[in-house]
N, C-alpha and C positions, 0 to 999 in steps of 0.2 A: 570713312566711318566704318568700323568693323561690325560685323553681324554677330549677334549673340545666340544665334541658332544652334541648338544642341542636336547632333545627330545621333540616331539610335540604331544600333547594329544588333541584329539577333542571330544567334548561332543555334542551330538545331543539331543536337548530337544523338544519333540513334544506333551507334555501333558500341560494341563492348569495349572496355577500357584498354585491353591488351590483345595482341595478335593482329593488330592493324594500327597504322599511324594516323588515321583520320581524327580520332578523338584527341590525341596529343597535339596535332597540328592545329585543330580548331581552338583548343584551349590556350596554346602557345600564342597563336594570333590575338585572341581575346585579351590575354594578359598584357600584351604589348600595346594594344589599342586603348585599354582602360587607363593607361598612364597619360595619354594625351588629353589635353583639354578639349572641352566641346563635344566629347563623344561619350555616350552612355551605351554599355554593353549589357546584353540580356543573353542568358544562355538557357535553352530548353533541352532538358534530358528526356528522351523517350525511348521506348522498347529496350533493347539491350544497353542503351546509353545511361539509363539510370543506375547501372552498375558503377559508373564513374564516381558517383557520389557515396558509394558504399563505404562505411568506416571500417578500419582495420584491414585494409587491402594488403595482400602479400604480393610485392611487386616482383614480377619476373626478372631474372638477371638480364642486364642490358636495357631495361625499360626505366622511364621516369615514373615517379609515383602519381598517377592521376588524381587520386584522392586529395593530396596536397595542393595540386594545381587548382582543383575545384574549390577547396577552402579558401585559398588566396583570392581567387576570383570573387567568391561569395562576399568577401570582406569589401570589395571595391565595386562590385556590379550586382547583377541580379542572376540568381540561378533558380530555375523552377524544375521540378520533377513531376 
């Protein structure tokens, strides 16, 4: 008999979106986990991390657009600032 328990994983991002890979790596992992069944993803943006959700970001050369990653995750998970 399979368990129908849903796991909830919380990501806390407190670093600015660019200049460091931590926000990118956290969002990349969250986006991959949200695709799996039985897992709920929550992302809490605090301190400089709130800039990850800023509209109209100018992405530096060589970086992924963090705004788009947050939007994609918000459609499938929960994002709080």
